[in-house]
C-alpha positions as CSV (number, residue, x, y, z in Angstrom):
1,X,0.0,0.0,0.0
2,X,1.3,3.5,-0.9
3,X,1.9,5.6,2.2
4,X,0.8,9.2,2.3
5,X,3.8,11.5,2.4
6,X,3.9,14.0,5.2
7,X,6.0,17.1,5.5
8,X,6.9,18.5,8.9
9,X,7.6,22.2,8.9
10,X,9.4,23.3,12.0
11,X,11.1,26.6,12.8
12,X,11.4,29.1,15.6
13,X,8.8,31.8,16.4
14,X,8.2,34.1,13.5
15,X,10.4,32.3,11.0
16,X,7.6,32.5,8.5
17,X,6.1,29.0,8.6
18,X,2.5,30.2,7.9
19,X,3.6,32.3,4.9
20,X,5.5,29.4,3.5
21,X,2.5,27.1,3.9
22,X,0.2,29.7,2.2
23,X,2.7,29.7,-0.7
24,X,2.7,25.9,-0.9
25,X,-1.1,25.8,-1.0
26,X,-1.2,28.3,-3.8
27,X,1.4,26.3,-5.8
28,X,0.5,22.7,-4.9
29,X,0.4,21.6,-8.5
30,X,-3.0,20.0,-8.1
31,X,-2.1,17.9,-5.1
32,X,-4.9,17.5,-2.5
33,X,-3.3,18.7,0.7
34,X,-4.3,18.4,4.3
35,X,-2.8,20.7,7.0
36,X,-2.3,20.1,10.7
37,X,-1.4,23.3,12.5
38,X,-0.2,23.5,16.1
39,X,0.0,26.8,17.8
40,X,1.3,28.1,21.1
41,X,-1.5,30.2,22.6
42,X,-5.3,30.3,22.9
43,X,-6.2,31.9,19.6
44,X,-5.7,30.1,16.2
45,X,-4.1,33.0,14.3
46,X,-2.1,30.8,12.0
47,X,-5.0,28.5,11.2
48,X,-7.2,31.5,10.4
49,X,-4.6,32.9,8.1
50,X,-4.3,29.6,6.2
51,X,-8.0,29.1,5.9
52,X,-8.2,32.5,4.3
53,X,-6.5,31.1,1.2
54,X,-9.8,29.5,0.1
55,X,-7.8,27.2,-2.3
56,X,-9.5,24.1,-3.8
57,X,-6.4,22.0,-3.3
58,X,-6.8,22.5,0.5
59,X,-10.4,23.1,1.5
60,X,-11.1,24.4,5.0
61,X,-12.3,21.0,6.2
62,X,-8.8,19.6,5.5
63,X,-7.2,22.2,7.9
64,X,-7.0,20.8,11.4
65,X,-5.8,23.0,14.3
66,X,-4.3,21.4,17.4
67,X,-4.5,24.0,20.2
68,X,-4.4,21.8,23.3
69,X,-0.6,22.2,23.8
70,X,2.6,21.6,22.1
71,X,2.2,18.8,19.5
72,X,5.3,16.9,20.6
73,X,3.9,16.8,24.1
74,X,0.4,15.7,23.2
75,X,1.2,13.1,20.5
76,X,-0.9,10.3,22.0
77,X,-3.9,12.5,23.0
78,X,-4.0,14.9,20.0
79,X,-1.8,14.1,17.0
80,X,-2.3,10.4,16.6
81,X,-6.2,10.5,16.6
82,X,-6.0,13.5,14.2
83,X,-3.8,11.6,11.8
84,X,-5.9,8.5,12.0
85,X,-9.0,10.4,11.1
86,X,-7.3,12.0,8.1
87,X,-5.9,8.7,6.9
88,X,-9.3,6.9,7.3
89,X,-11.2,9.3,5.1
90,X,-12.8,7.7,2.0
91,X,-10.8,10.2,-0.1
92,X,-7.7,10.8,1.9
93,X,-5.3,13.7,1.1
94,X,-2.4,13.1,-1.3
95,X,0.1,15.0,0.9
96,X,-0.1,16.1,4.6
97,X,1.7,19.2,5.9
98,X,2.3,19.7,9.6
99,X,3.1,23.1,10.9
100,X,4.6,22.7,14.4
101,X,4.6,25.4,17.0
102,X,7.9,27.3,17.3
103,X,8.4,25.5,20.7
104,X,8.0,22.0,19.4
105,X,10.7,19.4,19.3
106,X,10.5,17.7,15.9
107,X,11.9,14.3,16.9
108,X,9.0,13.1,19.1
109,X,6.6,14.0,16.3
110,X,8.6,12.0,13.7
111,X,8.8,9.1,16.1
112,X,5.0,9.0,16.3
113,X,5.0,7.8,12.7
114,X,6.3,4.5,14.0
115,X,3.0,3.9,15.7
116,X,1.3,0.8,14.1
117,X,-1.8,2.6,13.0
118,X,0.2,5.3,11.3
119,X,3.3,3.5,10.0
120,X,1.5,1.4,7.3
121,X,-0.4,4.4,5.9
122,X,1.9,7.5,6.2
123,X,5.6,8.4,6.1
124,X,7.6,11.5,7.0
125,X,8.5,12.7,3.5
126,X,10.8,15.3,5.0
127,X,11.4,17.6,8.0
128,X,11.9,21.2,6.9
129,X,13.6,23.6,9.3
130,X,12.6,27.2,8.5
131,X,15.2,29.7,9.8
132,X,14.8,33.5,10.0
133,X,18.0,34.7,8.4
134,X,17.6,38.2,9.8
135,X,17.3,36.9,13.4
136,X,20.4,34.7,13.0
137,X,22.3,37.6,11.5
138,X,21.4,39.7,14.6
139,X,22.6,36.9,16.9
140,X,19.3,36.4,18.6
141,X,19.1,32.7,18.1
142,X,22.7,31.9,17.2
143,X,23.9,28.3,17.5
144,X,27.4,29.4,18.7
145,X,27.4,28.3,22.4
146,X,30.5,30.3,23.2
147,X,29.1,33.5,21.8
148,X,25.8,32.9,23.7
149,X,27.7,32.3,26.9
150,X,29.6,35.5,26.4
151,X,26.4,37.4,25.7
152,X,24.8,36.0,28.9
153,X,27.8,37.0,31.0
154,X,27.7,40.6,29.6
155,X,24.0,41.0,30.3
156,X,23.4,41.5,34.0
157,X,19.6,41.3,33.6
158,X,19.7,37.6,32.8
159,X,19.5,35.3,35.8
160,X,18.6,32.1,34.0
161,X,19.7,30.0,31.1
162,X,17.4,30.2,28.0
163,X,16.2,26.9,26.3
164,X,15.9,28.7,23.0
165,X,19.3,27.6,21.6
166,X,18.5,23.9,22.4
167,X,15.2,24.1,20.5
168,X,17.0,25.8,17.6
169,X,19.7,23.2,17.5
170,X,17.2,20.3,17.8
171,X,15.2,21.6,14.8
172,X,18.3,21.8,12.7
173,X,19.6,18.4,13.8
174,X,16.3,16.7,12.8
175,X,16.0,18.5,9.4
176,X,16.1,17.0,6.0
177,X,16.3,20.4,4.4
178,X,16.9,23.9,5.9
179,X,15.1,26.9,4.3
180,X,16.9,30.2,5.1
181,X,14.0,32.6,4.9
182,X,13.9,36.4,4.9
183,X,17.2,36.6,3.0
184,X,16.1,39.9,1.6
185,X,16.6,41.5,5.0
186,X,20.2,40.4,5.3
187,X,23.3,41.8,3.4
188,X,24.2,39.3,0.7
189,X,27.8,39.0,2.0
190,X,26.5,37.8,5.4
191,X,24.4,34.9,4.1
192,X,27.4,32.6,3.3
193,X,28.5,32.9,6.9
194,X,25.0,32.2,8.2
195,X,24.8,29.1,6.0
196,X,28.2,27.9,7.2
197,X,27.1,28.2,10.9
198,X,23.8,26.4,10.2
199,X,25.6,23.6,8.3
200,X,27.6,22.9,11.5
201,X,24.3,22.0,13.2
202,X,22.9,19.8,10.5
203,X,23.5,16.2,9.4
204,X,25.7,15.4,6.4
205,X,24.1,16.0,3.1
206,X,21.3,18.3,4.3
207,X,20.7,21.1,1.9
208,X,20.3,24.8,2.8
209,X,18.2,26.8,0.4
210,X,17.5,30.5,0.4
211,X,14.0,32.1,0.3
212,X,12.4,35.5,0.5
213,X,8.8,35.7,2.0
214,X,8.5,31.9,2.1
215,X,8.6,31.7,-1.7
216,X,10.1,28.4,-2.8
217,X,9.1,25.9,-5.4
218,X,6.8,23.2,-4.0
219,X,8.7,20.6,-5.9
220,X,11.8,21.4,-3.8
221,X,10.0,20.8,-0.5
222,X,7.5,18.1,-1.3
223,X,8.6,14.7,-2.5
224,X,12.0,14.5,-0.6
225,X,11.2,10.8,0.2
226,X,13.3,10.9,3.5
227,X,11.3,8.3,5.4
228,X,12.5,10.2,8.5
229,X,10.8,7.8,11.0
230,X,13.2,5.1,9.8
231,X,16.5,6.9,10.7
232,X,15.8,8.6,14.0
233,X,19.2,7.5,15.4
234,X,20.9,9.9,13.0
235,X,18.9,12.9,14.3
236,X,20.3,13.7,17.7
237,X,18.4,15.7,20.2
238,X,19.2,17.5,23.5
239,X,16.3,15.6,24.9
240,X,17.2,12.0,23.9
241,X,16.4,9.7,26.7
242,X,13.8,11.9,28.3
243,X,10.2,11.0,28.5
244,X,9.1,14.5,27.6
245,X,10.0,18.1,27.9
246,X,8.3,21.1,29.2
247,X,7.8,24.7,28.3
248,X,7.8,26.2,31.7
249,X,10.2,28.9,30.5
250,X,7.6,30.3,28.1
251,X,4.2,31.9,28.6
252,X,1.5,33.4,26.4
253,X,-1.7,35.3,26.8
254,X,-4.3,37.0,24.6
255,X,-5.2,40.7,24.7
256,X,-8.6,41.5,23.2
257,X,-10.3,44.8,22.2
258,X,-12.5,46.5,19.8
259,X,-11.9,48.8,16.8
260,X,-8.5,50.4,16.7
261,X,-8.5,54.1,15.7
262,X,-4.9,54.3,14.5
263,X,-2.9,51.2,13.2
264,X,0.3,53.2,13.2
265,X,-0.1,54.2,16.8
266,X,-0.7,50.5,17.7
267,X,2.5,49.5,15.9
268,X,4.5,52.2,17.8
269,X,3.1,51.0,21.1
270,X,3.9,47.4,20.4
271,X,7.5,48.4,19.5
272,X,7.8,50.1,22.9
273,X,6.4,47.2,24.8
274,X,8.4,44.6,23.0
275,X,11.6,46.4,23.8
276,X,10.7,47.1,27.4
277,X,9.5,43.5,28.2
278,X,11.6,41.4,25.8
279,X,8.6,40.0,24.1
280,X,9.5,37.2,21.7
281,X,6.4,37.2,19.4
282,X,3.1,39.0,18.9
283,X,0.5,38.0,16.3
284,X,-3.1,38.6,15.8
285,X,-6.0,40.2,13.9
286,X,-7.0,43.8,14.4
287,X,-10.3,45.6,13.6
288,X,-9.4,49.1,12.3
289,X,-12.1,51.8,12.5
290,X,-13.4,52.7,9.1
291,X,-11.8,49.7,7.3
292,X,-13.8,46.9,5.9
293,X,-10.8,44.4,6.0
294,X,-9.1,43.0,9.1
295,X,-5.5,43.9,9.8
296,X,-3.0,41.1,10.4
297,X,-0.2,42.0,12.8
298,X,3.0,39.9,13.1
299,X,5.9,40.9,15.3
300,X,9.2,39.1,15.9
301,X,11.4,40.9,18.3
302,X,11.6,44.5,17.3
303,X,10.4,43.8,13.7
304,X,6.7,44.6,13.3
305,X,4.7,43.9,10.1
306,X,1.1,44.4,9.3
307,X,-1.2,44.1,6.3
308,X,-4.9,44.0,5.5
309,X,-5.8,40.3,4.9
310,X,-9.5,40.0,3.9
311,X,-12.8,41.7,4.5
312,X,-14.7,40.8,7.6
313,X,-17.3,38.2,6.8
314,X,-21.0,39.1,7.1
315,X,-22.1,38.3,10.7
316,X,-18.5,37.9,11.8
317,X,-17.8,39.9,15.0
318,X,-15.3,42.7,14.5
319,X,-12.8,42.3,17.2
320,X,-9.1,42.8,17.9
321,X,-7.0,40.1,19.5
322,X,-3.3,39.7,19.9
323,X,-1.4,36.7,21.1
324,X,1.7,37.7,23.1
325,X,4.5,35.2,23.6
326,X,7.5,35.6,25.8
327,X,9.6,34.0,28.5
328,X,8.1,33.1,31.9
329,X,7.9,36.1,34.2
330,X,7.0,38.8,31.6
331,X,4.8,41.5,33.1
332,X,1.4,40.7,31.7
333,X,-0.4,43.4,33.6
334,X,2.0,46.1,32.4
335,X,1.8,44.9,28.8
336,X,-2.1,44.8,28.9
337,X,-2.1,48.3,30.4
338,X,0.2,49.5,27.7
339,X,-2.1,48.2,25.0
340,X,-5.3,49.4,26.7
341,X,-5.0,52.9,25.2
342,X,-4.7,51.8,21.6
343,X,-6.4,48.4,21.4
344,X,-10.0,49.6,21.1
């Protein structure tokens, strides 16, 4: 029996996974796709953005959101039943794409494909690690442990070790291909150095390809044929031998409001709060007064982007909501108070 190929797209917060998936949907070459989207937070922003594609190759009923926790921590409770339902459909998809949360370890998810009910019907075609070239160039999630140790020693405000580097390294170590995204934001001369650093964290033979705005030929990413579940021993992880891992060093919450009078003022306020509270990620939908379309806001560190996505549907409640993700201990009350004046 032919097994359905499944592509796992992993990558740190804000690397551009959802943008890449939207591009794959629009350029699927007629393949019937199904998506499993795992988010960190209470609001399905990524799923909502993907559903907005309205593409016949991936209808809304084939987009499944897992919002009950990190996918690698809820494999038995969440992921396996979801996969079983997809594979048992009378007309199953021709290719499945899984977008993990930025906090997920890829290896436990790949290992789940050894489960008897899954193994005979699906295979991991490839693990794609999407990397934000601009973030790496800025040293925010660098893989150089010595440089990170030096940075920690110089920063008196840090009183704990961050797990971000381990997550970053685990995603690279499990990858069958690395996509270096947002290359347009980095000086051309710096890209070769970034690629060399990434290559030091990947397995032999893993290709690194460059992309801007998640634009890459679907034929490059789909159809790798890695069978990743069969060579787990070649994909080392910091968490090998552990039963599970936790995300106690991360926290998220949702800030809600009504119509925003001034989108530029909101962006300015977000920039101030991100810098003051070291917020890792902000994403959400905003209702702007006098505008028929909803505004999508995406922020990674100090970089804030926003664009109008689609018109609000008839009967759909106009509301603003932002998911804020940061390290444990961020001052939620201060952030909410800072947004109160601009978020409707």
